[in-house]
N, C-alpha and C positions, 0 to 999 in steps of 0.2 A: 303646201300641198303641191304635188307634181302630177302632170298628165302622164298616164301609164296606159299600156295595152295589156290585156289579159285574154286568155283563151276561155271560151265557154262552149260546152257541148250540150245540146239537147239530146237526151238519150233515147234509145229505141222505144221504151214504154210511152214516152210523151209524144214522139212522132206518130206511133201507132194510134194513139188516142186523139190525134188531131188537135193538139193544144200548143203547137209551135207559136202561133200568133199571140196567144194569151201569155206565154212565157216571155216573148219578145217585149211585150208591153211593160213588164216589170223593169227590164233594163232601160228602156227608153224613158219611162216615167221617172226614173231615178238618176237621170243625168248621164247615162252611158250611151255612147254612139256605137252603132254597129258599122265597122269600117271594112269588114270582109265577112263573107258567109258562103257556105256551100253545103249541099246535102250529099252524103255518100254512105256506102256500106263498107265497113272495115273488113278486111280479110283477117283470118286468124293470126297470121304473121304480123300484120300491122297492129292489131290489138295487143298481142303479146309484147311487141316492142314498145308501144306507147305506155303500157302499164308495167314495164320491166321492174320498176322500183318496188312493186308489190309481189314479185315472183316467188318470194320465200314465205308468203302469207297463205293461210288456209283458204281464203276467199278468192285467190288469184284465178284459178281455173274457172270458177263460177262467173267471176267478173268478165273474163275474156269471152266465155260463151254467151253471156248476156249482151255484151257490146257488139258481137257479130250477128246477133239475132235479127237485126233489121236496120233500116237506115237511121242515120244520125244527122244532126245539123251541127256543123262546126262553125264557129264564128270568132271574130276578134272584136272585143269590146274596148272602147277607149274612153277615158275620162280621168278626172282627178282621183287619185288613189284607187284606180280601177280594180286592182286585185282585191283589196279589202272590201271595197264597196260591193263587188260582185259576190264575195263570200257572205256578206251580210244579207244581200238580196236573196241568195239561195237558201240560207238557213242551215241548220245543223244537218250533217250527213244522215243521221237517224231522224226521220220525220217526227218521231215521238217527242224529240227534244228541240225541234225547230220552233223558233219564235212565230207566233201567230202572224199571218199576213205575208210570210216568206213563200217563195216558190215551193219549197219542199213541204212546208206545213199545209199548203193548199193542194198540191198535185202529186206528191210522192206516194207510191203504193207500198213501199217497204224500204229498208236500208239499202238493199241492192237496186231496186227499181225506184230510185229517188229522183228521176226525171232530168237532172242536170249535173254537169261537172264544171268545176271552175278551177283555174290555177290557184295554187296555195302560196305562191311567192313570186316575186318579180323574176327570179332566176328560172323557176319552172315555167312561168308564162312565156318567157323567151324561147325555151326549149320546145314547149308544146306548140307555140305558134309556128316555129320553124318546121315542126313535124308535119303540119297540115298545109301550110301556105308558103308560096313563093312571093317575093317582094312585089312582083307585078300584079298579084291578086289583091293587094291591100290598098284601099283608097286612102288618099291623103287629103284631109281637109281640116 
């Protein structure tokens, strides 16, 4: 096992419903440390750039509009096999298929409003972390 960093986003629907703390508890209770965190509202240009790999998909425009609809919490989670562990904690993208007890099974409103985002690979984690954070903003412990 290796210690990894991964990006996590608490999406606008979860921020609006005031469940940031409940979601954070899932990460911390499952051995992931939060080593950087900030709240922000994405501009259209930022959201389009962040989700560029989905630009040819039908849901791209809707996803961008959703992600700029309100504040989000971006954070870096650290732990053993953090990318995979975070994906397991989040549950399936479609909450109908998410394992009981995961974030999405408990909090997601729909496939689009599924409350959280997490990097899907070590390579994407690095890209996504660099998109939102400068090295000085990341705690080392």
